[in-house]
N, C-alpha and C positions, 0 to 999 in steps of 0.2 A: 918348082920349089917342093922339096921333100917334106913329108909330114913326120910325125913322131915314129920312133921305132915301135914295132909290135910289142916287144917286151915291156916297154914303158906303159902300154895300155892294159896289160894283164892285171886282173884283180884276183886275190887268192880265194875269195868267197863272196857270196851275195845271199841275203836273207829275204824271203818272201813269205807272206801269210797265205795258206791254202785252206779252203773250206773242205772239211772231210765229208765225202759224199754219203748221203743218207742220214745224217745227224745234224739237224737244224741247230745252228749256233755254235757248232764245234769246229774250230779252226786250229791249225797247227802252223807254227812259225818254223820253217825249214831253211837250212843254209845249203847252198850248192858249194861244194869244195872242189878246188882245182885238183888235177891229177897229182901235182906236187904235194898238196896238203894231205891227200889220201895216202900217198906213199910215206909221208912223215908219220901218220898214225900207224900204218902197218909196221914201219921200222921200230917204233916204240914198243910194239907188242911182240916183236920177234927177237929171239935170243939165238945165238950160235953156240952149239955144243959140239964137243969132239966125240965122234962115233968110234968106239974102240974096235969094232969089227971091221969097218971099212977104212979106218984110219984117215977119215976125212971129216972136215967140219960139216955139221948138219944144222940147218935152220929149223927152229921150232916156233910155231905161232901160239901165243897165249890167247885163245879165242875169247876168254872172259875179258881180258885187258883190252883186246882189240874192240870188242863190242862196246865196252864202256867209253873208250876214247871216240869211237865212231858216233855213238849217240850224243855225247857231249859236243861233238863237232857239228852235227847236222840238225838235231832237234833242239831248237832254241826257245821254245815255249808253246803253250796252247791256251786256249780259252774255250769255255763252253763244254768241257768234258764232264757231263753230269754222271753222278753215281749210277743212275738207272741205265746209262749207256754201257757201263763196264761189263755187264753180263753178256753182252754181244761180243766182247773182245776176249775176256779171260774168265776163268772160274773164280768167283769171289763170293764171300759170305757177307751180305749187306744187312744182316739182321740187326746189328747195332747202329746202323745209319738211320737217323731220324728223318732226314729230308732227302729223298732220292733225287729230287730236282736240284739239289745243291751241286756245286762244281767241285771236282777233285782238283786241288791246286797243282800247278806245274812245279816240278822239281826235277833235277837231273836224275835222282833216284827213282821217282815215279816214271819218268820217261824210259829208263833202263828196264824197269819191271815190265812196262808195256811192250817194249821191243823183244824182251826175252820170252815173254809168255803169250803173246798174241801174234800168231802167224799173219793174220789179216792186217794188223797195224804195221808190222815189220815189212810186209810185202808192199803196202801202200807207200810207206816212207821211202823205201828203196826205189820204187818206181818213180816217185815224184822227184827225188834227188838225182836219179840216174838220167833224167831227161833234161838236157841243157835248155831246151826251148821253154821249159817252165820258168826259167830264170831270166830269159832274154826278151820275153814279151814286154811291151810297154804297158804296164797295168796302171 
């Protein structure tokens, strides 16, 4: 007896909470996106223009638009990101922050700022999302 087709078993994404190493209580909710979903994000950020010199169509990637769509697709939330942790990730002025132990609230905009300005955070997110085994383990 044949089982279901592989295509019927595919899922476009899966979301898992990961503890950020070295920062107690800081965890990030990340989504694994299928190749098809990543291609959709790339396509949204790509425009085709006509190159007058070569007389050929030329694709141009809007890196800002791509990063925004990518971050919205993979970074689904966080908890425990304390203001005092921020100085390890990005250059910030915390002079006006009364409680450095308070948490920076998650928003798509805050996630984008972290990805754009922190090589460490960007690299960690990319490594976690790029490893399928992080999403296939039975946690």
